[in-house]
C-alpha positions in Angstrom: -10.3 89.7 83.0 -10.2 86.0 81.5 -13.3 85.2 83.0 -14.7 88.8 81.6 -13.8 87.6 78.2 -15.4 83.8 78.1 -18.3 85.4 79.8 -18.2 88.4 76.9 -17.5 85.3 74.2 -20.4 83.2 75.4 -22.8 85.9 75.5 -21.9 86.5 72.2 -22.6 82.7 70.9 -26.1 83.2 72.6 -26.8 86.3 70.9 -26.0 84.4 67.3 -28.1 81.4 68.6 -31.1 83.9 69.2 -30.7 85.4 66.0 -31.0 82.4 64.2 -33.7 80.4 65.8 -36.8 79.8 64.6 -39.1 79.6 67.9 -38.1 82.0 70.5 -40.1 81.0 73.2 -37.8 77.2 73.3 -34.7 79.0 73.9 -35.6 81.9 76.4 -33.8 81.9 79.4 -32.5 84.8 81.9 -29.4 85.4 79.7 -31.7 85.5 76.6 -33.9 88.4 78.5 -31.0 90.4 79.3 -29.8 90.1 75.5 -33.0 91.7 74.5 -33.0 94.3 77.3 -29.6 95.2 75.7 -31.3 95.2 72.4 -34.1 97.5 73.3 -31.4 100.0 75.3 -32.4 99.2 78.7 -29.0 98.2 79.2 -25.4 98.1 78.4 -23.5 95.6 77.2 -21.5 96.0 80.4 -24.6 95.6 82.5 -25.5 92.3 80.9 -22.0 90.9 80.8 -21.7 91.9 84.8 -25.0 90.1 85.5 -24.2 86.9 83.7 -20.8 86.9 85.2 -22.3 87.2 88.6 -24.9 84.3 88.2 -22.0 82.4 87.2 -20.2 82.9 90.1 -23.3 83.2 92.7 -24.4 80.3 91.8 -21.7 77.8 93.6 -21.7 80.1 96.9 -25.8 80.1 97.3 -25.6 76.0 96.7 -23.4 75.9 99.3 -25.4 78.0 101.8 -28.4 76.0 100.8 -26.9 72.9 101.2 -26.4 73.7 104.7 -29.1 74.7 105.9 -31.3 71.8 104.3 -28.8 69.6 106.4 -29.2 71.4 109.4 -32.9 71.5 108.9 -32.4 67.4 108.4 -30.8 67.1 111.3 -33.3 69.2 113.6 -36.5 66.7 112.0 -35.3 63.2 112.8 -38.5 61.7 111.5 -37.4 63.3 107.9 -34.4 62.1 108.0 -35.5 58.4 108.6 -37.7 58.9 105.6 -35.2 60.1 103.4 -33.1 57.0 104.7 -35.7 54.6 103.6 -36.2 56.2 100.0 -32.3 55.8 99.8 -32.4 52.6 100.6 -35.5 51.5 98.3 -33.7 53.3 95.4 -30.0 52.1 96.1 -30.7 48.9 97.8 -27.7 47.4 99.6 -25.1 48.7 97.2 -22.3 50.4 99.1 -23.0 54.7 98.4 -20.2 56.2 96.7 -19.6 59.8 95.7 
């Protein structure tokens, strides 16, 4: 319920911003497209809120799955792993890596 309320606030802030900008193309993103679809009557406010909420919640999940498969692919291709390690050493040098 709190997250839904926060999404509604963020969408309203985005809506306000879109109504005051001079050049829309600099501010167009998926949330903007959803807001304009609502303005045209293609979506309801609830549809827009749900889409934005799902984007926010789904991102960490899809990111973890993508990273998992990337690591598997790197492990299956040792030459790629070696190239990556060389590039890291070129950029980082002898510094100890930290999170």
